[in-house]
ROLUMKE-49394 format. One record per residue (C-alpha): residue number from 1; residue in one letter; x, y, z. Coordinates in nm, 4 decimals. Each point is the difference from the previous one (the first is absolute). Layout:
<rs>
(NUM, 'A', (X, Y, Z)) ...
</rs>
This chain:
<rs>
(1, 'M', (-0.4408, -4.0038, 1.4392)) (2, 'T', (0.1480, 0.0162, -0.3928)) (3, 'G', (0.1295, -0.3348, -0.1387)) (4, 'G', (-0.0220, -0.1411, 0.3362)) (5, 'R', (0.2122, 0.2643, 0.1543)) (6, 'P', (-0.1473, 0.2722, 0.2399)) (7, 'V', (0.0135, 0.3585, -0.1180)) (8, 'P', (0.2730, 0.2191, 0.1673)) (9, 'R', (-0.1097, 0.2622, 0.2379)) (10, 'V', (0.0049, 0.3427, -0.0910)) (11, 'V', (0.2744, 0.1664, 0.2053)) (12, 'V', (0.1504, 0.3523, 0.0317)) (13, 'P', (0.3678, 0.0953, 0.1275)) (14, 'R', (-0.0618, 0.1179, 0.3882)) (15, 'P', (0.2744, 0.2409, 0.0538)) (16, 'S', (0.2214, -0.0457, 0.3388)) (17, 'A', (-0.0210, 0.2328, 0.2807)) (18, 'L', (0.3507, 0.1266, -0.0791)) (19, 'E', (-0.1141, 0.0875, -0.3580)) (20, 'V', (-0.3138, 0.1686, 0.0880)) (21, 'S', (0.1969, 0.2278, 0.2733)) (22, 'E', (0.2454, 0.0652, -0.2805)) (23, 'I', (-0.2367, 0.1052, -0.2678)) (24, 'A', (-0.2076, 0.2229, 0.2426)) (25, 'W', (0.3476, 0.1851, 0.0907)) (26, 'L', (0.0788, 0.0175, -0.3783)) (27, 'S', (-0.3289, 0.1343, -0.1095)) (28, 'E', (-0.0429, 0.2403, 0.2856)) (29, 'G', (-0.1327, 0.3363, -0.1111)) (30, 'V', (0.0217, -0.1153, -0.3547)) (31, 'T', (-0.3424, -0.0491, -0.1596)) (32, 'R', (-0.0415, -0.0393, -0.3693)) (33, 'Q', (-0.1281, 0.3383, -0.0233)) (34, 'A', (0.3072, 0.1394, 0.1645)) (35, 'A', (0.1952, -0.2265, -0.2194)) (36, 'L', (-0.1701, 0.1722, -0.3114)) (37, 'S', (0.0793, 0.3437, 0.1350)) (38, 'I', (0.3666, -0.0966, -0.1053)) (39, 'P', (0.0355, 0.1191, -0.3759)) (40, 'A', (0.2498, -0.2963, -0.0753)) (41, 'A', (-0.2555, -0.2499, 0.1612)) (42, 'S', (-0.2904, 0.1567, -0.1800)) (43, 'T', (0.1826, -0.0301, -0.3237)) (44, 'S', (0.0971, -0.3226, 0.0629)) (45, 'R', (-0.3529, -0.1396, 0.0430)) (46, 'D', (-0.1364, 0.1639, -0.2860)) (47, 'L', (0.2903, -0.1153, -0.2318)) (48, 'I', (-0.1074, -0.3682, 0.1233)) (49, 'V', (-0.3869, 0.0409, 0.0110)) (50, 'G', (0.0046, 0.2138, -0.3029)) (51, 'T', (0.1991, -0.2704, -0.2322)) (52, 'A', (-0.2181, -0.2772, 0.1175)) (53, 'V', (-0.3542, 0.1616, -0.1044)) (54, 'Q', (0.1328, 0.0874, -0.3012)) (55, 'L', (0.0560, -0.3677, -0.0791)) (56, 'G', (-0.2604, -0.2517, -0.1967)) (57, 'V', (-0.0968, -0.3084, 0.1894)) (58, 'Y', (-0.1182, -0.2921, -0.1711)) (59, 'R', (-0.1171, -0.3723, 0.0919)) (60, 'Y', (0.1548, -0.3180, -0.1429)) (61, 'R', (-0.0540, -0.3598, -0.0441)) (62, 'G', (0.3371, -0.1381, -0.0809)) (63, 'N', (0.0937, 0.2091, -0.3573)) (64, 'E', (-0.3652, 0.0777, -0.0487)) (65, 'R', (-0.1208, 0.3643, 0.1097)) (66, 'L', (-0.3414, 0.0011, 0.1456)) (67, 'E', (-0.2488, 0.2848, 0.0570)) (68, 'P', (0.1094, 0.1705, 0.2938)) (69, 'G', (-0.3210, -0.0001, 0.1866)) (70, 'Q', (-0.1422, 0.2653, 0.2414)) (71, 'L', (0.2643, -0.1034, 0.3271)) (72, 'I', (0.3294, 0.1655, -0.2107)) (73, 'T', (-0.2067, 0.2574, -0.2079)) (74, 'R', (-0.2709, 0.1401, 0.2882)) (75, 'P', (0.0205, -0.2017, 0.2936)) (76, 'D', (-0.2081, 0.2904, 0.2342)) (77, 'P', (-0.2798, 0.1009, -0.1797)) (78, 'S', (0.0125, 0.3168, 0.1847)) (79, 'T', (0.3373, 0.0983, -0.1271)) (80, 'T', (0.2878, -0.0789, -0.2700)) (81, 'W', (0.2394, -0.2715, -0.0194)) (82, 'A', (0.2858, 0.2766, -0.0032)) (83, 'W', (-0.1119, 0.1404, 0.3181)) (84, 'T', (-0.0611, -0.3349, 0.1587)) (85, 'L', (0.3405, -0.1338, -0.1203)) (86, 'A', (0.1696, 0.3333, 0.1281)) (87, 'A', (-0.1380, -0.0423, 0.3515)) (88, 'T', (0.1194, -0.3897, 0.0204)) (89, 'L', (0.3298, 0.1123, -0.1202)) (90, 'D', (0.0263, 0.2887, 0.2691)) (91, 'D', (-0.0858, -0.2569, 0.2710)) (92, 'L', (0.2538, -0.2592, -0.1264)) (93, 'I', (0.2737, 0.2815, -0.0279)) (94, 'F', (-0.0631, 0.1541, 0.3298)) (95, 'E', (-0.1013, -0.3017, 0.2410)) (96, 'G', (0.0860, -0.3280, -0.2280)) (97, 'R', (-0.3598, -0.0936, -0.0098)) (98, 'A', (-0.3340, 0.0427, -0.1736)) (99, 'Y', (-0.3727, -0.1164, 0.0224)) (100, 'W', (-0.2632, -0.0334, -0.2500)) (101, 'R', (-0.3729, -0.0845, 0.1381)) (102, 'V', (-0.1953, -0.2220, -0.2343)) (103, 'L', (-0.3386, 0.1563, -0.1288)) (104, 'A', (-0.1225, -0.2481, -0.2133)) (105, 'R', (0.0982, -0.3319, -0.1776)) (106, 'D', (-0.0624, -0.1933, -0.3263)) (107, 'S', (-0.1892, -0.3128, -0.0788)) (108, 'E', (0.3222, -0.1957, 0.0720)) (109, 'G', (0.0845, 0.1507, 0.3630)) (110, 'Y', (0.2915, 0.2329, -0.0910)) (111, 'P', (-0.0056, 0.3912, 0.0977)) (112, 'A', (-0.1716, 0.2123, -0.2775)) (113, 'L', (0.0081, 0.3178, 0.1713)) (114, 'A', (0.2260, 0.1314, 0.2771)) (115, 'R', (0.0434, 0.3191, 0.1841)) (116, 'W', (0.3560, 0.1070, 0.1666)) (117, 'V', (-0.0303, 0.0392, 0.3740)) (118, 'P', (0.2442, 0.1992, 0.1954)) (119, 'L', (0.2500, -0.1829, 0.1963)) (120, 'G', (-0.1029, 0.1850, 0.3229)) (121, 'D', (-0.3539, -0.1373, -0.0310)) (122, 'V', (0.0985, -0.3551, -0.0116)) (123, 'T', (0.0843, -0.1980, 0.3002)) (124, 'P', (0.1055, -0.4013, -0.0343)) (125, 'H', (-0.2004, -0.1938, 0.2158)) (126, 'T', (0.2544, -0.3031, 0.1040)) (127, 'N', (-0.0070, -0.2926, 0.2415)) (128, 'E', (0.3650, 0.0088, 0.1186)) (129, 'H', (0.1970, -0.2917, 0.1696)) (130, 'G', (0.3442, 0.1437, -0.0176)) (131, 'G', (0.2823, -0.0230, -0.2431)) (132, 'S', (0.0662, 0.2167, -0.3015)) (133, 'Y', (-0.3481, -0.0695, -0.1671)) (134, 'A', (-0.3635, 0.0648, 0.1043)) (135, 'E', (-0.2890, -0.1976, -0.1217)) (136, 'L', (-0.2552, 0.2660, -0.1991)) (137, 'L', (-0.3569, -0.0280, 0.0843)) (138, 'G', (-0.1266, 0.2962, -0.1766)) (139, 'Y', (0.0164, 0.3713, 0.0384)) (140, 'R', (-0.1690, 0.2826, 0.1629)) (141, 'V', (-0.0522, 0.2608, -0.2165)) (142, 'A', (-0.1340, 0.3767, 0.0966)) (143, 'G', (-0.3622, 0.0695, -0.0905)) (144, 'E', (-0.0749, -0.3655, 0.0157)) (145, 'D', (-0.1475, -0.2116, 0.2503)) (146, 'G', (0.1620, -0.3365, 0.0941)) (147, 'V', (0.2940, -0.1763, -0.1501)) (148, 'V', (0.0503, 0.0086, -0.3747)) (149, 'P', (0.0818, -0.3141, -0.1294)) (150, 'E', (0.3400, -0.0686, -0.1285)) (151, 'P', (-0.1082, -0.0469, -0.3437)) (152, 'D', (-0.1864, 0.3170, -0.0200)) (153, 'L', (0.3047, 0.2083, 0.0191)) (154, 'I', (0.3084, -0.0167, -0.2621)) (155, 'R', (0.3195, 0.0729, 0.1722)) (156, 'F', (0.2962, 0.1463, -0.1690)) (157, 'D', (0.3275, -0.0702, 0.1676)) (158, 'S', (0.2873, 0.1978, -0.1556)) (159, 'P', (0.3622, -0.1820, -0.0145)) (160, 'L', (0.1347, 0.3291, 0.1279)) (161, 'P', (-0.0547, 0.1390, 0.3728)) (162, 'G', (-0.2070, 0.3101, 0.0352)) (163, 'V', (0.2160, 0.3109, -0.0587)) (164, 'L', (-0.1551, 0.1546, 0.3566)) (165, 'Q', (0.1030, -0.3440, 0.1547)) (166, 'T', (0.3786, 0.0330, -0.1058)) (167, 'G', (0.0631, 0.3391, -0.0913)) (168, 'G', (-0.1280, 0.1899, 0.2977)) (169, 'R', (0.3044, 0.1572, 0.1060)) (170, 'T', (0.1041, 0.1205, -0.3474)) (171, 'L', (-0.3647, 0.1318, -0.0595)) (172, 'A', (0.0366, 0.1988, 0.3484)) (173, 'A', (0.3090, 0.1406, -0.0675)) (174, 'A', (-0.1296, 0.1480, -0.3576)) (175, 'I', (-0.2875, 0.1537, 0.1913)) (176, 'E', (0.2297, 0.1526, 0.2535)) (177, 'L', (0.1990, 0.1507, -0.2763)) (178, 'E', (-0.2821, 0.1554, -0.1638)) (179, 'D', (-0.1178, 0.1456, 0.3060)) (180, 'A', (0.3291, 0.1401, 0.0608)) (181, 'A', (0.0318, 0.1568, -0.3367)) (182, 'R', (-0.3490, 0.1304, 0.0434)) (183, 'R', (0.0982, 0.1951, 0.3506)) (184, 'L', (0.3131, 0.1171, -0.1336)) (185, 'A', (-0.1565, 0.1443, -0.3100)) (186, 'S', (-0.2357, 0.1975, 0.2235)) (187, 'V', (0.2724, 0.1311, 0.2237)) (188, 'E', (0.1761, 0.3468, -0.0489)) (189, 'L', (0.3608, -0.0223, 0.0230)) (190, 'P', (0.2286, 0.2913, 0.0236)) (191, 'A', (0.2505, 0.0958, -0.3100)) (192, 'G', (0.2664, 0.0461, 0.2661)) (193, 'V', (0.0945, 0.0620, 0.3495)) (194, 'L', (0.1192, 0.3095, 0.2000)) (195, 'K', (0.2235, -0.0899, 0.3168)) (196, 'N', (0.1085, 0.3143, 0.2286)) (197, 'E', (0.3454, -0.0133, 0.0736)) (198, 'G', (-0.0028, 0.3344, 0.2088)) (199, 'T', (-0.2044, 0.1184, 0.2817)) (200, 'E', (-0.3429, -0.1546, 0.0806)) (201, 'L', (-0.2780, 0.1522, -0.1667)) (202, 'N', (-0.3422, 0.0320, 0.1280)) (203, 'E', (-0.2954, -0.1103, -0.2353)) (204, 'D', (-0.1021, 0.3222, -0.1408)) (205, 'E', (0.3841, 0.0583, -0.1199)) (206, 'A', (0.0358, -0.3393, -0.1233)) (207, 'E', (-0.3168, 0.0302, -0.2137)) (208, 'A', (0.1118, 0.3517, -0.1532)) (209, 'M', (0.3607, -0.1477, -0.0788)) (210, 'V', (-0.1629, -0.3033, -0.1997)) (211, 'A', (-0.2773, 0.2347, -0.1627)) (212, 'R', (0.3346, 0.2602, -0.0912)) (213, 'F', (0.1912, -0.2874, -0.1135)) (214, 'S', (-0.2865, -0.1581, -0.2422)) (215, 'Q', (-0.0596, 0.3774, -0.1190)) (216, 'M', (0.3706, 0.0517, -0.1156)) (217, 'R', (0.0242, -0.3320, -0.1701)) (218, 'R', (-0.3370, 0.0800, -0.2070)) (219, 'E', (0.0879, 0.3469, -0.1141)) (220, 'H', (0.3889, -0.0335, -0.0553)) (221, 'G', (0.0586, -0.3896, 0.0163)) (222, 'V', (0.2218, 0.0256, 0.2648)) (223, 'A', (0.0139, 0.0844, 0.3445)) (224, 'F', (0.2242, 0.1203, 0.2747)) (225, 'V', (-0.0037, -0.1497, 0.3686)) (226, 'Q', (0.2190, 0.0708, 0.2798)) (227, 'G', (0.0475, -0.2297, 0.3301)) (228, 'V', (-0.2513, -0.2461, -0.1848)) (229, 'G', (0.0934, -0.3170, -0.1672)) (230, 'Y', (-0.2308, -0.1494, -0.3140)) (231, 'S', (-0.0378, -0.3317, -0.1306)) (232, 'R', (-0.2100, -0.0611, -0.2969)) (233, 'E', (-0.2127, -0.3287, -0.0011)) (234, 'N', (0.0764, -0.2810, -0.2559)) (235, 'L', (-0.3294, -0.1451, -0.0182)) (236, 'S', (-0.1360, -0.0776, -0.3146)) (237, 'P', (-0.3176, -0.1059, -0.1440)) (238, 'A', (0.1221, -0.3645, -0.0455)) (239, 'D', (0.0938, -0.0052, 0.3753)) (240, 'L', (-0.3241, 0.1645, 0.0825)) (241, 'Q', (-0.1877, -0.2643, -0.1965)) (242, 'L', (0.2157, -0.3401, 0.1133)) (243, 'V', (0.0411, -0.0423, -0.3801)) (244, 'E', (0.2601, -0.2741, 0.0377)) (245, 'A', (-0.1581, -0.2003, 0.3011)) (246, 'R', (-0.3595, 0.0084, -0.1854)) (247, 'A', (0.1526, -0.1260, -0.3190)) (248, 'Q', (0.1633, -0.2754, 0.2106)) (249, 'A', (-0.3340, -0.0766, 0.1388)) (250, 'A', (-0.1731, -0.0035, -0.2825)) (251, 'T', (0.2339, -0.2629, -0.1629)) (252, 'D', (-0.0476, -0.1966, 0.3197)) (253, 'V', (-0.3738, -0.0010, -0.0331)) (254, 'A', (-0.0077, -0.0984, -0.3838)) (255, 'R', (0.2499, -0.2929, 0.1151)) (256, 'L', (-0.2895, -0.1065, 0.2509)) (257, 'F', (-0.2287, -0.0085, -0.3202)) (258, 'N', (0.2537, -0.1790, -0.1994)) (259, 'A', (-0.0723, 0.2694, -0.2779)) (260, 'P', (0.2872, 0.1760, -0.2141)) (261, 'V', (0.1269, 0.2803, 0.1817)) (262, 'S', (0.0360, 0.1974, -0.3079)) (263, 'M', (-0.3694, -0.0317, -0.0727)) (264, 'I', (-0.0791, 0.2154, 0.3153)) (265, 'G', (0.2351, 0.2601, -0.0468)) (266, 'A', (0.2710, -0.1451, 0.2287)) (267, 'S', (0.3423, -0.2038, -0.0658)) (268, 'P', (0.2241, -0.2544, 0.1463)) (269, 'T', (0.2068, 0.2939, 0.1577)) (270, 'G', (-0.3160, 0.1651, 0.1424)) (271, 'G', (0.0527, 0.3079, -0.2389)) (272, 'A', (-0.1827, 0.1064, -0.3040)) (273, 'S', (-0.0329, -0.2236, -0.3025)) (274, 'A', (-0.1051, 0.0052, -0.3790)) (275, 'L', (-0.2259, -0.2351, -0.1501)) (276, 'L', (0.0451, -0.0069, -0.3727)) (277, 'Y', (-0.2329, -0.1213, -0.2692)) (278, 'S', (0.2876, -0.1893, -0.1453)) (279, 'N', (-0.0191, -0.2063, 0.3372)) (280, 'L', (-0.3571, 0.0010, 0.0861)) (281, 'S', (-0.1020, -0.3319, -0.1578)) (282, 'Q', (0.2833, -0.1560, 0.1973)) (283, 'Q', (-0.0989, 0.1739, 0.3394)) (284, 'L', (-0.3858, -0.1163, -0.0739)) (285, 'A', (0.1307, -0.3457, -0.0021)) (286, 'V', (0.1766, 0.0072, 0.3162)) (287, 'M', (-0.2708, 0.1407, 0.1808)) (288, 'V', (-0.2633, -0.2452, -0.1505)) (289, 'S', (0.2474, -0.2952, 0.0615)) (290, 'T', (0.1022, 0.1227, 0.3670)) (291, 'A', (-0.3005, 0.2132, 0.1474)) (292, 'V', (-0.2790, -0.1108, -0.1859)) (293, 'A', (0.0199, -0.3595, -0.1096)) (294, 'P', (-0.0261, -0.1321, 0.3838)) (295, 'Y', (-0.3455, 0.1330, 0.0600)) (296, 'L', (-0.1001, -0.1000, -0.3742)) (297, 'V', (0.0799, -0.3619, 0.1060)) (298, 'T', (-0.1811, 0.0045, 0.2999)) (299, 'V', (-0.3183, 0.1168, -0.1604)) (300, 'E', (0.0369, -0.2193, -0.2809)) (301, 'S', (0.0719, -0.2855, 0.2266)) (302, 'T', (-0.2780, 0.0641, 0.2318)) (303, 'L', (-0.2376, 0.0192, -0.2545)) (304, 'S', (0.0954, -0.3056, -0.1926)) (305, 'D', (0.0002, -0.2073, 0.3185)) (306, 'R', (-0.3119, 0.1240, 0.1547)) (307, 'C', (-0.2567, 0.1147, -0.2571)) (308, 'Y', (0.0268, -0.2157, -0.2959)) (309, 'P', (0.0243, -0.3693, -0.0951)) (310, 'R', (0.3191, -0.1981, -0.0095)) (311, 'G', (0.1909, 0.0657, -0.3379)) (312, 'T', (-0.1544, 0.3330, -0.0079)) (313, 'S', (0.2611, 0.3121, 0.0806)) (314, 'V', (-0.0052, 0.3731, -0.0066)) (315, 'A', (0.2843, 0.1837, -0.0944)) (316, 'F', (0.0834, 0.3798, -0.0868)) (317, 'D', (0.1274, 0.1610, -0.3264)) (318, 'V', (0.3159, 0.1656, 0.0908)) (319, 'Q', (0.1566, -0.0712, -0.3484)) (320, 'T', (-0.2479, 0.2577, -0.1630)) (321, 'F', (0.0937, 0.2345, 0.2618)) (322, 'L', (0.3597, -0.0274, -0.0289)) (323, 'R', (-0.0431, 0.0553, -0.3857)) (324, 'S', (-0.1658, 0.2991, 0.0444)) (325, 'D', (0.2961, 0.2026, -0.1643)) (326, 'P', (-0.0752, 0.0106, -0.3624)) (327, 'Q', (0.3445, -0.0372, -0.1267)) (328, 'A', (0.1021, -0.3000, 0.2615)) (329, 'A', (-0.3431, -0.1483, -0.1107)) (330, 'A', (0.0752, -0.0109, -0.3665)) (331, 'D', (0.3514, -0.1310, 0.0732)) (332, 'Y', (-0.0998, -0.2956, 0.2039)) (333, 'A', (-0.2761, -0.0752, -0.2872)) (334, 'I', (0.2660, 0.0044, -0.2748)) (335, 'A', (0.2324, -0.2172, 0.2388)) (336, 'L', (-0.2564, -0.2472, 0.0280)) (337, 'Y', (-0.0781, -0.0188, -0.3776)) (338, 'A', (0.3610, 0.0180, -0.0772)) (339, 'A', (0.0768, -0.3184, 0.2416)) (340, 'D', (-0.3058, -0.1673, -0.1846)) (341, 'L', (-0.1584, -0.0388, 0.3218)) (342, 'V', (-0.3125, 0.1683, -0.1082)) (343, 'S', (-0.1935, 0.0499, -0.3399)) (344, 'K', (-0.0149, 0.3206, -0.1456)) (345, 'D', (-0.3580, 0.0463, 0.0912)) (346, 'E', (0.0768, -0.0969, 0.3546)) (347, 'A', (0.2518, 0.2586, -0.0059)) (348, 'R', (-0.2238, 0.2761, -0.1257)) (349, 'S', (-0.2451, -0.0920, 0.2705)) (350, 'F', (0.2455, 0.0876, 0.2348)) (351, 'L', (-0.0042, 0.3842, -0.1273)) (352, 'G', (-0.3666, -0.0135, -0.0203)) (353, 'I', (0.0204, -0.0052, -0.4033)) (354, 'G', (-0.2503, -0.2117, -0.1851)) (355, 'A', (0.0949, -0.2926, -0.2102)) (356, 'A', (0.1939, 0.0367, -0.3119)) (357, 'A', (-0.2598, -0.1188, -0.2342)) (358, 'A', (-0.2472, 0.2661, 0.1670)) (359, 'A', (0.2222, 0.2698, 0.0925)) (360, 'S', (-0.1106, 0.2150, -0.2919)) (361, 'S', (-0.3592, -0.0011, 0.1031)) (362, 'P', (-0.0516, 0.2348, 0.3016)) (363, 'S', (-0.2959, -0.1871, 0.1260)) (364, 'S', (0.2426, -0.2835, 0.0808)) (365, 'L', (0.1464, 0.1992, 0.2913)) (366, 'A', (-0.1972, 0.0115, 0.3409)) (367, 'P', (-0.0413, 0.3220, 0.1686)) (368, 'G', (0.3050, 0.1553, 0.1743)) (369, 'E', (0.2457, -0.2223, -0.2353)) (370, 'V', (0.2721, 0.1490, -0.1841)) 
</rs>
């Protein structure tokens, strides 16, 4: 009871039989490993995860920044924060859900250490009574006996459906195109075809005619044939490699991940495209806001709600990443200072430059600063 009211039971969405059958059909034959064999899918995944692991993560109470603590610096003692975050995002991207197993708690009972658990190792233990939700009683985790209590697993629910759940047909088509291009690349196709228009020849005579024709072309550049028609095959390397179809598939796959198509070498028209330095910062901003931000918000809100006292929140530092371009960073700091939104020292701090009063002293700058 809380304030005289019963505490709501923890529930999980229960998919209908139709949804289960649709997901099974769409995902048939397309596993995460198969999806990552598609260059566009692998690049899109790497862009999202690679961006997220470069971001600083902080803990706040109101406007006060707190010490981050081990949960967002190294939650799993056996590996790094970057690896744990990457594995979590990987499950969120492909499956739409991820789990951490609580390893230890602090003196107030909040999680202090946690380890990422593969999604396939976790099975919700529910009490179903029909309807769209089922009461969550705990979890069965591979390698552990009995039912793990619900508070001992941190569940991350993505606001976006998993790529394998909604993009099965697109991924399967891309895999088929890759396989087809590989088969065609290994097949020897003739440069031309001789068609007999006279009397029928036996196998030895036909072989001799083809050999004579090829020899005359090599030696003289031209050849004379009588009673035989010649047609030249117009198959180009682009035809053999299915370039246009694969480019369109790459564009479709990038859209599944919400990644800017130009950043994976594709384009809205399915052809080649150029990513220029002049528009890199804009592309990074689009990528972060459309492809990365939903997963960052999932991690932030889950850790804030499940792992810290009320009023304490977790946030990723996206602005520092977007200001990684020195010229853009300088323009940003100058614009803030010109608008009288920050002081000169604060503007200098954005660029890693020490305070104006101490700028002449090299010792005033921390290692790595300008």
